[in-house]
C-alpha positions in Angstrom: 0.1 0.2 0.0 2.4 2.5 0.9 5.4 2.8 -1.8 5.5 6.1 -3.1 9.4 6.9 -4.1 10.8 10.1 -5.7 13.9 8.4 -7.3 12.8 8.7 -11.4 14.5 9.8 -14.2 16.8 12.3 -12.3 19.9 13.3 -14.6 23.0 13.1 -12.2 24.8 15.7 -13.4 28.4 16.9 -12.1 26.7 19.8 -10.2 24.0 17.6 -8.6 26.2 15.2 -6.8 28.1 15.8 -3.5 29.8 13.0 -2.2 30.4 12.7 2.0 31.4 10.1 4.1 28.7 10.3 6.4 25.3 12.2 6.1 23.2 12.8 9.2 19.7 14.0 8.8 18.4 16.1 11.7 20.2 18.7 14.5 18.5 17.5 17.8 20.7 16.2 20.3 21.0 12.9 18.8 22.5 14.5 15.5 24.8 16.8 16.5 26.0 14.8 19.2 26.7 12.1 16.6 28.7 14.6 14.6 30.7 15.8 16.8 31.8 12.2 18.3 32.5 11.3 14.7 36.6 10.8 13.7 37.9 14.4 12.8 39.3 12.7 9.6 35.6 11.9 8.2 33.5 14.2 6.1 30.2 14.8 7.6 26.9 16.8 6.2 24.4 17.3 8.7 21.0 18.1 7.3 18.1 20.0 9.1 14.8 20.7 7.7 15.0 24.3 9.1 17.8 25.7 11.4 20.4 23.8 13.7 18.3 25.1 16.2 14.7 24.2 15.4 14.2 20.9 16.8 12.6 18.9 20.0 16.0 19.3 21.6 16.2 23.0 21.8 12.4 23.0 23.4 13.0 20.3 26.1 12.4 21.6 29.5 13.0 18.7 31.6 16.7 17.1 31.7 18.6 14.2 31.4 18.6 11.0 33.7 21.6 9.9 35.3 22.2 7.7 38.0 25.3 9.8 40.0 23.7 10.6 43.5 25.0 8.9 46.6 21.9 6.3 47.0 21.9 5.8 42.8 23.1 3.3 40.6 22.7 2.2 37.2 20.7 -1.1 38.3 18.1 1.2 40.2 17.7 3.3 37.2 17.4 0.4 35.1 15.0 -1.1 37.0 12.9 2.5 37.0 13.1 2.3 33.3 11.6 -1.4 32.9 9.0 -0.8 35.6 7.9 2.4 33.4 8.0 0.4 30.0 4.9 -1.9 31.2 6.8 -5.2 30.6 8.1 -4.3 26.9 11.4 -2.4 27.6 14.6 -4.6 25.6 16.6 -5.4 28.9 20.0 -5.5 26.7 19.1 -1.9 25.3 17.9 -0.4 28.8 21.0 -1.9 30.6 23.3 -0.3 27.8 21.5 3.2 28.4 21.7 3.3 32.2 25.1 2.0 32.5 26.5 4.4 29.5 24.9 7.3 30.9 27.5 8.9 32.9 30.3 8.9 30.4 28.1 10.6 28.0 27.3 13.5 30.7 31.7 13.6 31.5 31.8 14.4 27.9 29.0 16.9 27.4 30.6 18.6 30.8 33.7 18.4 28.6 32.1 20.6 25.6 31.1 22.9 28.2 27.7 22.4 28.9 26.9 24.1 32.6 24.8 22.0 34.3 23.3 23.5 37.4 25.1 23.6 40.2 24.4 24.1 44.1 26.3 26.3 46.5 29.3 23.6 47.0 29.4 23.5 43.2 27.9 19.8 42.7 25.5 19.1 40.2 21.7 19.5 41.5 19.8 16.6 41.2 16.1 16.8 40.4 12.9 14.3 41.0 10.6 13.7 38.2 7.7 10.9 38.0 8.6 7.3 38.4 11.9 7.9 39.1 12.5 6.1 42.6 15.5 8.6 43.1 16.7 12.0 42.4 18.8 11.9 39.2 17.8 14.6 36.7 20.1 16.9 35.7 19.1 20.2 34.3 20.8 23.4 32.8 19.2 26.9 33.0 16.7 25.2 35.4 14.1 24.5 32.6 16.1 25.1 29.8 18.3 22.5 29.6 17.1 21.5 26.1 18.0 25.1 24.5 21.1 25.4 26.7 22.9 21.9 25.1 21.7 22.6 21.6 22.8 26.2 21.3 26.3 24.7 22.9 26.8 21.6 20.6 25.4 24.1 17.6 28.2 26.3 18.1 30.8 23.3 18.4 29.1 21.8 15.3 29.9 25.2 13.4 33.7 25.2 14.4 34.4 21.6 13.3 36.3 21.5 9.8 35.1 18.3 9.0 31.2 18.8 9.3 29.1 20.9 6.7 25.7 22.2 7.5 22.9 22.2 5.5 20.1 24.3 7.1 16.4 24.7 5.4 17.0 21.2 3.7 14.4 18.8 3.0 14.9 15.3 2.9 13.0 13.9 -0.1 14.2 10.3 -0.1 16.8 7.7 0.9 18.5 6.1 -2.2 19.7 2.5 -2.2 21.4 0.0 -4.3 19.7 -3.2 -3.5 19.5 -3.5 0.1 21.9 -1.1 1.0 21.7 2.8 1.2 24.1 4.9 -0.7 22.6 8.5 -0.3 19.8 10.8 0.2 17.9 13.2 -2.1 17.0 16.6 -0.9 15.3 19.5 -1.5 16.8 23.3 -0.6 15.4 26.3 -1.9 13.5 24.5 -4.9 16.6 23.1 -6.0 17.0 19.3 -5.6 20.2 17.6 -5.2 22.0 14.3 -4.0 24.6 13.6 -1.3 26.0 10.0 -1.9 27.7 8.7 1.2 29.1 5.7 2.8 27.0 5.9 6.1 23.4 7.4 6.6 22.3 8.6 10.0 18.5 9.3 10.8 18.4 11.3 14.0 15.1 13.3 12.3 13.5 13.4 15.3 9.4 12.1 16.0 6.3 12.7 14.3 4.3 14.8 17.2 3.0 17.3 14.6 0.7 14.8 12.9 -1.6 15.3 16.1 -3.4 18.4 16.6 -2.3 19.0 20.5 1.3 18.5 20.6 4.1 20.1 22.1 6.4 19.3 19.0 7.5 22.1 16.3 5.9 22.0 12.8 8.9 20.1 11.4 8.1 17.0 13.2 6.1 15.4 10.3 8.0 12.0 10.4 9.8 12.6 7.4 12.8 10.2 8.3 10.5 7.7 9.3 8.6 7.5 6.2 12.1 7.8 4.1 12.9 4.6 5.9 9.8 2.7 5.7 10.3 3.7 1.9 13.3 2.3 1.4 12.2 -0.6 3.1 13.3 -0.3 6.8 11.1 -2.0 9.6 9.7 0.3 12.3 8.4 -1.0 15.9 6.5 0.2 18.7 4.5 2.4 16.5 1.2 2.2 18.5 3.0 3.8 21.8 2.8 7.5 21.6 3.6 9.4 24.9 1.1 12.2 25.9 2.6 14.9 28.2 0.0 15.1 31.2 0.6 19.1 31.6 0.5 21.2 28.5 -0.4 25.0 29.0 -3.8 25.4 28.0 -4.8 29.0 27.5 -5.9 31.2 24.5 -2.8 32.6 23.9 -0.4 29.1 23.7 -2.2 25.4 23.9 1.5 24.1 23.0 3.8 25.2 25.8 5.0 22.2 27.9 4.5 22.7 31.7 7.7 20.4 32.9 7.2 16.9 34.5 9.9 18.7 36.8 7.0 20.9 38.4 5.5 17.9 39.6 8.5 16.9 41.0 9.5 19.6 43.2 5.8 19.5 44.7 3.3 20.7 42.0 -0.3 19.2 42.8 -3.4 18.7 40.2 -6.6 20.1 41.2 -9.9 19.6 39.0 -12.2 22.4 37.5 -14.0 22.2 41.1 -11.2 22.8 42.9 -10.5 18.9 43.9 -7.2 17.0 44.3 -7.8 14.1 42.5 -4.5 12.0 41.3 -4.8 9.6 44.8 -7.7 8.4 43.4 -5.8 6.9 40.4 -2.5 5.8 41.9 -0.8 5.8 45.0 2.4 7.8 43.7 -0.5 10.5 43.0 1.3 13.7 41.1 4.5 11.4 40.6 2.8 8.4 38.9 4.4 7.5 35.5 3.2 10.2 32.9 1.2 7.7 31.2 -1.2 7.5 34.0 -1.1 11.4 34.8 -2.2 11.8 31.3 -5.1 9.3 31.4 -6.1 10.0 35.0 -6.4 14.3 33.7 -8.2 12.9 30.8 -10.9 11.0 33.0 -11.0 13.5 35.4 -11.8 16.4 32.8 -14.4 14.2 31.4 -16.2 13.7 34.7 -16.1 17.6 35.2 -17.2 18.2 31.4 -14.2 20.8 31.6 -11.6 21.2 28.9 -8.4 21.4 31.4 -7.4 20.8 35.0 -5.0 23.3 37.3 -1.2 22.3 38.2 -0.8 24.4 41.8 2.7 26.0 42.6 1.6 28.8 44.7 2.1 26.9 48.0 5.9 26.9 47.0 8.5 29.4 47.8 8.1 32.5 45.1 11.7 32.9 44.8 12.6 29.0 44.3 9.8 28.9 41.5 11.5 31.7 39.2 14.8 30.5 39.9 14.1 26.7 39.2 11.4 27.1 36.5 12.3 30.7 34.5 11.5 29.6 31.2 7.9 28.4 32.3 7.8 31.6 34.7 8.8 34.1 32.2 6.5 32.3 29.4 3.6 32.5 31.6 4.1 36.0 32.8 4.0 37.1 29.0 0.5 35.5 28.7 -0.5 37.8 31.9 -0.1 34.3 34.3 1.8 34.5 37.4 2.1 30.7 38.3 3.4 32.0 42.1 -0.4 33.1 42.6 -2.3 31.5 40.0 -2.8 27.7 39.5 -1.8 26.9 35.9 -4.6 25.5 33.5 -3.2 22.3 31.8 -4.3 19.5 29.8 -2.7 16.6 28.0 -1.2 16.3 24.4 1.6 14.7 22.3 4.7 14.8 23.1 7.0 11.8 22.2 7.3 8.9 20.4 8.3 5.5 21.8 8.4 3.4 18.3 10.5 3.9 15.3 12.8 2.8 12.5 14.0 -0.4 14.2 17.6 -0.4 15.5 20.4 -2.8 17.5 22.9 -1.5 20.0 24.9 0.2 17.4 22.1 2.2 15.9 22.2 -0.2 12.7 18.8 -0.5 10.9 17.4 -3.6 9.0 18.9 -1.4 5.7 22.7 -1.7 5.4 24.8 1.6 6.2 21.8 3.2 7.8 21.8 4.0 11.0 18.9 5.8 13.5 19.2 7.4 17.3 17.1 9.6 19.1 13.5 9.8 18.9 13.6 8.5 15.3 14.6 5.2 16.3 12.7 2.2 17.6 15.3 0.9 20.1 12.8 -0.7 22.3 14.5 1.1 25.2 11.4 2.8 26.3 9.1 -0.1 26.1 5.4 1.0 26.2 6.0 4.0 28.4 9.2 6.6 28.4 10.4 7.0 31.5 10.7 10.9 32.3 14.3 12.5 30.8 15.4 9.1 29.5 15.1 10.4 25.8 18.1 13.1 25.5 20.0 10.1 27.2 18.8 7.7 24.6 20.1 10.1 21.8 23.4 10.5 23.5 24.1 7.0 24.3 22.9 5.8 21.3 24.5 8.5 18.9 28.0 8.2 20.4 27.7 4.4 19.8 26.8 5.0 16.2 29.8 7.3 16.1 32.3 4.7 17.6 30.9 2.3 15.1 31.5 4.7 12.6 34.8 5.3 12.9 35.7 1.7 13.5 34.2 1.1 10.3 35.2 3.1 7.9 34.1 1.8 4.3 36.5 2.1 1.0 35.9 4.3 -1.7 32.0 4.9 -2.4 30.9 4.3 -6.7 28.5 6.8 -7.9 25.6 5.4 -9.5 23.6 7.1 -11.9 19.9 7.6 -10.0 16.5 8.7 -11.5 14.3 11.5 -10.4 11.3 12.4 -12.3 10.6 16.3 -12.5 6.9 16.4 -11.5 4.6 19.4 -11.2 2.5 20.1 -8.1 -1.2 18.7 -8.0 -3.6 21.5 -8.0 -6.6 19.7 -7.0 -5.2 19.0 -3.5 -6.1 21.1 -0.6 -3.0 20.2 1.6 -3.3 22.3 4.4 -7.0 21.5 5.1 -6.2 18.0 4.5 -3.3 17.9 6.9 -5.2 19.5 9.7 -8.2 17.1 9.1 -5.4 14.2 9.8 -4.2 15.8 12.6 -7.4 16.5 14.4 -8.4 13.1 13.8 -5.0 11.4 15.1 -5.6 13.7 18.4 -9.3 12.7 18.9 -9.3 9.1 17.4 -5.8 7.4 18.1 -5.0 9.6 21.3 -4.9 9.1 24.8 -7.8 6.6 24.6 -8.5 4.2 21.8 -11.1 2.4 20.5 -11.7 0.1 17.8 -14.4 1.8 15.9 -12.8 5.5 16.1 -9.6 3.4 14.7 -11.1 1.9 12.0 -12.5 4.6 10.8 -9.6 6.9 11.2 -7.6 3.8 9.4 -9.9 3.8 6.3 -9.5 8.1 5.9 -5.7 7.0 6.0 -6.0 4.5 3.4 -8.3 6.5 1.4 -5.7 9.3 1.2 -2.5 7.4 1.0 -4.5 5.4 -2.4 -5.2 8.9 -3.9 -1.7 10.6 -3.4 0.5 7.5 -4.6 -0.3 7.8 -8.1 -0.3 11.6 -7.9 2.6 13.9 -9.1 4.0 15.3 -5.9 6.7 18.1 -5.7 5.4 20.8 -3.6 7.5 19.8 -0.2 4.0 20.3 1.8 2.5 17.6 -0.5 5.6 15.1 0.2 5.0 16.1 3.8 1.7 15.0 4.0 2.1 12.1 2.2 5.0 11.4 5.0 2.6 12.0 7.8 -0.2 10.0 6.3 2.6 6.9 6.1 3.5 6.9 9.6 -0.2 7.8 10.7 -0.9 4.4 8.6 1.3 2.7 11.1 0.2 4.3 14.4 -3.5 3.3 13.7 -2.9 -0.1 12.4 -0.9 -1.2 14.9 -3.2 0.4 17.6 -5.8 -1.8 15.9 -3.7 -4.9 16.4 -2.7 -4.7 20.0 -5.8 -5.4 21.5 -4.8 -5.0 24.9 -3.8 -1.5 27.3 -0.2 -1.2 28.4 1.8 2.0 28.9 0.9 4.7 26.7 -1.6 2.6 24.4 -5.1 2.4 26.3 -7.8 0.5 24.5 -11.2 1.6 25.9 -12.7 -2.0 24.7 -9.6 -4.0 26.2 -8.7 -1.9 29.5 -6.7 -4.9 30.9 -2.7 -5.5 30.3 -2.4 -8.9 28.7 0.8 -10.5 29.4 -0.2 -13.5 27.9 -1.0 -12.8 24.7 0.4 -9.3 24.2 4.2 -9.1 25.8 4.9 -8.8 22.2 6.5 -6.0 19.7 4.6 -5.2 16.5 7.0 -4.3 13.8 6.2 -3.2 10.3 8.0 -2.8 6.7 6.6 -2.7 2.9 6.8 -6.6 3.3 3.6 -6.0 6.1 3.3 -6.8 9.7 5.0 -9.3 12.2 5.1 -10.0 15.5 7.9 -10.8 17.7 8.4 -11.6 21.5 9.5 -9.0 23.9 13.5 -9.3 23.4 13.5 -11.6 20.9 
């Protein structure tokens, strides 16, 4: 059903082709950190859809989970990760994640990333939901992602072996047989090809296919869709994480109110002024985020309201301003003083556990194609990511990819003749309205609560659009982007239909119980169809 490729009849003239050793798609923490860990003698191109500071990393507030406290250990961090993942974490990958956390943080510190320190010049450790220990490192209070992104970006620009391509769109991955050999790109209307010995997808998630999301507009699943088209397998696509507390305000419905706010003592109240989380879980506000998100959803239904409230007014005013400067200033700008008023919040899509299937070195099922960060399906998060493990995942597996490339340099690259058919845009498509309709349907029919009828209705809608578009001439980037959104949406909805149980972030109203007997398994999709594998197989 999904097979549209854009590589036909392209005349590979000399000016249309550039050769690199490594091409990296994406400039979040995973892409930038991978590039900076690659041997300086290796020629690297790094591609970003907009600018190098436009990514989920740059807006990440939470922090990085690292087991460095005196009462903490990788084993405890591992158990917290496994428990949050609802029985579907890959044990091997989870152990790699926690055991290599410290070395990567030490490397960030050597790169000059200024993590928050206390009066004794020791790293401040925060607490977040489902963590049994304080182990969250922050920079700039709630500006961790932005500060890391800016520091890595500055180093990226100084690296002589790295060429940055901004405002450049990934159209397709070029393959010979079952091996990736390059990428077809478009920049300011010009199409060109980068041939490469290795390709690394660090293209982020696909949050923007949901109407209510914390993700920026660039997150339309382009890397994941291109990987599917070139034959790669994807896994765990039904597991989409919804952040419980996103600002719900007429002036902003996408600004994330960090998990750390509840970690520091924030309390949730419904529209009637009643505290409710203890009715749903013994950890109350510190329960795993999938439970908190669903609890808020159910509470909103009970009270017939569009939001609940997060209260920090009982905390010290100066502490709030110092600990959450970004959140405080953002809310002040819209007329909300969080030291005096409760914050209106509601759940929204935030993170994708699933992605392009990869091994411990980031290798996908397509030769010479690697993946890391949110684009990857490492199975490390299972059915529900433990808070602040996402930036850590990008670091750990990004560095592993770089080490593999450093130790396995290929010989000379053979340039082949590649086709690309020059196409005209399709005037009959109203892409903007179609994309918005898809996003709305994804939020309401494949969101926090799912049921057979809604999912089937949405799947029919997606298949109908794909069938219409796959034989049309798509050149306009918005059209290709919409096709990518449909491709990814298909895998999410089909997997959600197939998994007839509730587990982690995937909640079926018609199958509300977790079924370990029949569903302790992973769903994998490729152009050859679906396959089911047992956990850790």
